[in-house]
C-alpha positions in Angstrom: 0.7 -0.3 0.1 1.1 3.3 -1.0 0.8 6.7 1.9 -2.0 8.0 -0.9 -4.0 4.7 -0.8 -3.8 4.7 3.1 -4.6 8.4 3.2 -7.8 7.2 1.0 -9.2 4.8 3.2 -8.4 5.9 6.6 -10.8 8.8 5.0 -13.5 6.7 4.7 -13.2 5.9 8.7 -12.7 10.1 9.4 -15.7 10.3 12.0 -15.1 13.7 13.5 -16.3 17.4 14.2 -15.5 20.4 12.2 -14.9 23.6 14.2 -15.8 26.4 13.0 -14.6 25.3 9.0 -11.4 23.9 10.6 -12.0 20.7 9.8 -8.0 20.7 10.7 -8.2 21.1 14.8 -9.1 17.7 15.4 -6.3 15.6 13.4 -4.3 18.3 14.5 -5.6 17.4 18.3 -5.2 13.8 18.2 -1.9 13.5 16.4 -0.7 15.8 19.2 -2.5 12.7 21.9 -1.5 10.0 19.7 2.3 10.6 20.1 2.1 10.8 23.8 0.9 7.9 24.3 3.5 6.5 22.3 6.6 8.3 24.3 5.0 7.0 27.3 4.6 3.7 26.3 8.2 4.1 25.9 8.2 5.7 28.9 7.3 2.8 30.8 9.3 0.4 28.6 12.7 2.0 30.6 11.1 2.1 33.9 9.2 -1.3 34.0 11.2 -3.3 31.9 14.8 -2.1 32.0 14.8 -0.6 27.8 13.9 -3.3 26.9 11.3 -4.0 23.6 9.5 -7.2 24.4 7.2 -8.6 21.3 4.0 -7.6 24.0 5.5 -4.1 23.8 6.5 -4.0 20.0 2.4 -4.7 19.4 1.3 -2.0 21.9 3.6 0.9 20.4 2.7 -0.7 16.6 -1.4 -0.5 17.3 -0.3 3.6 18.8 1.7 4.9 16.2 -0.5 2.9 13.5 -3.4 5.6 15.4 0.0 8.3 14.3 -0.3 7.6 10.7 -4.4 8.1 11.0 -4.1 11.2 12.3 -1.2 12.6 9.9 -4.0 10.8 6.7 -6.6 13.2 8.3 -4.2 16.6 9.7 -2.8 16.0 5.8 -6.7 15.9 3.8 -7.5 18.5 5.8 -4.6 20.3 4.5 -5.4 19.3 1.2 -1.6 17.7 0.9 -1.0 14.4 -0.4 1.3 12.2 2.0 3.1 10.1 -1.4 3.8 14.1 -1.5 4.9 14.6 1.9 6.5 11.2 2.0 8.4 12.3 -1.0 9.4 16.1 0.8 10.5 14.6 2.6 13.1 11.9 1.5 14.6 14.9 -0.6 14.8 16.7 2.1 16.9 14.9 4.5 18.8 13.3 1.6 20.2 17.5 0.7 21.1 17.9 4.3 22.6 14.7 3.6 24.8 15.6 0.9 26.0 18.8 2.7 26.4 17.3 5.7 23.9 19.5 8.2 22.0 16.2 8.9 22.4 16.8 12.9 21.9 20.5 14.2 18.9 22.4 14.3 16.3 24.5 12.0 14.7 24.2 9.3 16.5 25.4 6.6 20.0 23.9 7.3 
């Protein structure tokens, strides 16, 4: 499955309120929430499993990452952006940074 296929399929399951013509609000908040759930599960791996990720934890993380992906797809849809375009632009940006030796550091325009 490619990203645009996923985006189209995910949109079929998108049932959420639109806030005053700002359909992006709900998926943006959901994305932050789900990303927090991923990091919360990883925190518990450190606390409870000395940083070792077992198969059960891996499955839990996979489910949460799927939720993150769904919200990314919905946010992109609400903004009128194709996931394939996002992925391709990101890889091009990273390749450029790698070629120029600026993968490390900070700043969006390096």
